[in-house]
SEMAR-219282 format. One record per residue (C-alpha): z, y, x. Coordinates in steps of 0.25 Angstrom, whole numbers, padded with zeros to 4 digits, always signed. Last residue first. Layout:
// residues N
ZYX/...
END
This chain:
// residues 344
-0013+0068-0120/-0001+0061-0125/+0014+0061-0120/+0015+0074-0113/+0030+0080-0114/+0036+0071-0104/+0025+0074-0094/+0014+0064-0089/+0003+0074-0092/+0001+0089-0094/-0013+0094-0096/-0020+0106-0089/-0030+0113-0097/-0046+0111-0100/-0043+0105-0113/-0052+0093-0111/-0050+0092-0096/-0035+0092-0098/-0036+0081-0108/-0044+0073-0099/-0033+0076-0088/-0022+0072-0097/-0029+0059-0101/-0030+0056-0086/-0016+0061-0082/-0009+0053-0094/-0017+0041-0089/-0010+0042-0075/+0004+0043-0081/+0001+0031-0090/-0002+0023-0078/+0013+0023-0075/+0017+0018-0088/+0006+0007-0088/+0011+0002-0075/+0005+0006-0062/+0016+0000-0052/+0017-0012-0061/+0030-0013-0069/+0038-0025-0065/+0038-0040-0069/+0038-0046-0055/+0025-0054-0057/+0019-0044-0066/+0021-0032-0057/+0015-0040-0045/+0003-0044-0054/+0000-0029-0057/+0003-0025-0043/-0007-0035-0038/-0018-0031-0048/-0017-0017-0045/-0017-0018-0029/-0032-0015-0029/-0035-0026-0020/-0046-0025-0010/-0038-0021+0002/-0046-0014+0013/-0037-0002+0015/-0031-0006+0028/-0025+0006+0035/-0027+0020+0039/-0017+0031+0038/-0022+0044+0045/-0012+0054+0050/-0017+0069+0052/-0010+0080+0058/-0014+0093+0051/-0001+0100+0054/+0004+0099+0040/+0001+0084+0040/-0011+0076+0037/-0011+0062+0031/-0023+0054+0030/-0024+0041+0021/-0036+0033+0020/-0041+0035+0034/-0054+0039+0041/-0062+0039+0028/-0055+0052+0023/-0050+0056+0010/-0044+0042+0005/-0030+0048+0005/-0028+0061+0011/-0013+0065+0013/-0008+0080+0016/+0002+0087+0023/+0017+0090+0023/+0018+0097+0009/+0008+0088+0003/-0007+0088+0000/-0012+0075-0005/-0027+0070-0004/-0033+0059-0012/-0047+0054-0010/-0054+0044-0018/-0069+0047-0016/-0081+0037-0018/-0093+0040-0009/-0104+0046-0015/-0107+0047-0030/-0093+0054-0034/-0097+0055-0048/-0086+0047-0055/-0076+0056-0052/-0060+0059-0052/-0054+0071-0046/-0038+0073-0044/-0032+0086-0041/-0018+0090-0037/-0005+0096-0039/+0009+0090-0034/+0021+0095-0042/+0029+0082-0043/+0024+0079-0057/+0010+0081-0053/-0001+0091-0057/-0015+0085-0057/-0028+0093-0057/-0039+0084-0062/-0054+0083-0060/-0061+0073-0067/-0076+0067-0066/-0085+0057-0073/-0079+0059-0086/-0083+0050-0098/-0095+0051-0107/-0105+0050-0097/-0115+0060-0095/-0128+0057-0101/-0139+0051-0093/-0143+0040-0102/-0137+0029-0093/-0124+0037-0092/-0121+0049-0084/-0110+0053-0073/-0111+0068-0069/-0100+0078-0074/-0091+0071-0084/-0078+0079-0084/-0063+0078-0083/-0057+0092-0079/-0043+0091-0077/-0029+0098-0077/-0018+0088-0076/-0003+0089-0077/+0009+0080-0075/+0003+0070-0065/+0014+0060-0060/+0020+0060-0046/+0023+0049-0036/+0013+0057-0027/+0005+0044-0023/+0006+0037-0036/+0003+0049-0045/-0009+0053-0037/-0013+0038-0037/-0013+0037-0053/-0020+0050-0054/-0030+0045-0044/-0033+0032-0051/-0035+0039-0064/-0045+0048-0059/-0055+0037-0056/-0057+0030-0069/-0049+0038-0079/-0055+0051-0073/-0068+0045-0070/-0071+0042-0085/-0063+0041-0098/-0065+0034-0112/-0069+0021-0104/-0075+0014-0116/-0079+0025-0126/-0081+0035-0115/-0092+0026-0109/-0094+0029-0093/-0084+0019-0089/-0091+0009-0098/-0101+0008-0087/-0113+0001-0093/-0113-0006-0079/-0100-0013-0081/-0098-0018-0067/-0092-0005-0063/-0094+0000-0049/-0104+0011-0048/-0105+0014-0063/-0090+0017-0062/-0092+0031-0055/-0098+0037-0042/-0084+0038-0036/-0072+0048-0036/-0058+0049-0034/-0051+0062-0029/-0037+0066-0027/-0032+0080-0023/-0017+0083-0020/-0007+0094-0020/+0007+0096-0016/+0012+0082-0011/+0026+0083-0005/+0026+0079+0009/+0014+0074+0016/+0020+0062+0023/+0031+0061+0013/+0034+0047+0013/+0031+0046-0001/+0017+0051+0003/+0015+0041+0014/+0019+0029+0004/+0009+0034-0006/-0002+0036+0004/+0001+0021+0008/+0000+0016-0006/-0013+0025-0008/-0019+0018+0004/-0015+0005+0000/-0022+0007-0014/-0012+0003-0025/-0011+0017-0030/-0026+0017-0032/-0026+0005-0041/-0022+0011-0055/-0024-0002-0063/-0014+0000-0075/-0002-0009-0077/+0005-0014-0089/+0017-0024-0088/+0022-0031-0101/+0035-0029-0108/+0028-0029-0121/+0032-0015-0126/+0031-0009-0113/+0017-0014-0111/+0013-0010-0124/+0019+0004-0122/+0011+0006-0109/-0002+0002-0116/+0001+0011-0128/+0003+0023-0118/-0010+0020-0112/-0017+0020-0126/-0010+0033-0130/-0015+0039-0117/-0030+0036-0121/-0040+0028-0113/-0032+0017-0107/-0026+0013-0093/-0037+0019-0085/-0036+0010-0078/-0036-0005-0078/-0026-0012-0086/-0016-0022-0080/-0008-0028-0091/+0004-0038-0093/+0001-0047-0105/+0010-0049-0117/+0000-0049-0128/+0005-0035-0132/+0001-0031-0117/-0012-0037-0118/-0016-0030-0131/-0011-0016-0126/-0020-0018-0113/-0032-0023-0121/-0031-0011-0131/-0027+0000-0120/-0038-0004-0110/-0050-0005-0120/-0055+0009-0118/-0054+0009-0103/-0065-0002-0101/-0059-0016-0096/-0050-0021-0085/-0037-0025-0092/-0029-0035-0082/-0021-0045-0090/-0007-0051-0088/+0000-0064-0092/-0011-0072-0098/-0008-0087-0102/-0002-0081-0115/-0017-0078-0120/-0016-0066-0129/-0021-0056-0119/-0034-0064-0117/-0037-0067-0132/-0036-0052-0134/-0044-0049-0122/-0056-0057-0129/-0064-0069-0127/-0056-0074-0116/-0060-0080-0102/-0051-0089-0095/-0047-0089-0080/-0053-0092-0067/-0056-0081-0057/-0072-0082-0055/-0075-0090-0068/-0066-0081-0076/-0072-0068-0070/-0087-0073-0074/-0081-0077-0088/-0075-0063-0090/-0089-0058-0086/-0096-0066-0095/-0088-0062-0107/-0091-0048-0105/-0080-0042-0114/-0071-0047-0103/-0058-0056-0104/-0052-0065-0093/-0040-0073-0091/-0032-0082-0081/-0032-0073-0068/-0020-0078-0060/-0010-0069-0054/+0002-0070-0044/-0006-0074-0032/-0015-0061-0033/-0029-0063-0028/-0035-0067-0041/-0028-0055-0048/-0034-0046-0037/-0049-0052-0039/-0048-0051-0054/-0042-0037-0055/-0049-0029-0045/-0064-0032-0043/-0068-0040-0055/-0057-0034-0064/-0062-0020-0061/-0077-0024-0062/-0077-0031-0076/-0068-0042-0081/-0061-0035-0093/-0048-0041-0097/-0043-0050-0085/-0031-0059-0088/-0020-0062-0078/-0010-0073-0077/+0002-0069-0068/+0007-0080-0059/
END
């Protein structure tokens, strides 16, 4: 039985971490910490467990085996590193941290303390994306030449429990739509293709989202990236907080034998078209409310193996995110995930 502590009891903890740990037969929720003590107490009353006065107190408790970190971006590295050195396994929400150096230090801390570190990239665990990966690996559309992937919604103020929207505060979030939305698509593309991003050309901007005073927010609300992959594929990724209608998370892959559309048409989550234009739809149950992230983390700890999205695996995505920000700043392509690039 893995005894779990929750650090940060906001929306993501309430809709994903807590209910999924509670449903996992190999996990027990035993500890809570939140800067809002009432919120932590409410979650403890609902799920059982002890409330702590600080995250240091929680990670120092020998009765806690692992922690989920669900706090603002700027605090990820500090809490994660403290937990790892206290001997805890860690699941941290994305983005992993707000600088590449912090991300690398988290991976080093996990290795030094022989603990498992996982980052909560959930898109690859979606049953639709699992099926798409299986089909791609079977060669159904041949070698992928190009792709386009979009992820957009109306922004975190529409779903965040924190109405002050720390997501919009550069001092707390550091980054905006690219690290909140685009990061999922970077991980997904790398997963689907089995390739890493090696170069990004990006425009990371704030176009429309405004704060309570009517000023443009201090983080990006849109990002457009051209991604060059290690296996030769080239494609675009768009992330946006200004899609004020229906959420979009379409991915289209163009191969030597046809194309695959994922979440592009309402008729089916996956549609494959061959070179003659024959279309095959793959429709199956997509109603599972589980993200797959928590189950993967717990299973990795039970079997003492690296989780699928380990800290080291997530580094490749973070290098792409920071490289894209750098590319936008200097208005030229930036190489990432190559032997000669260590820091952005």
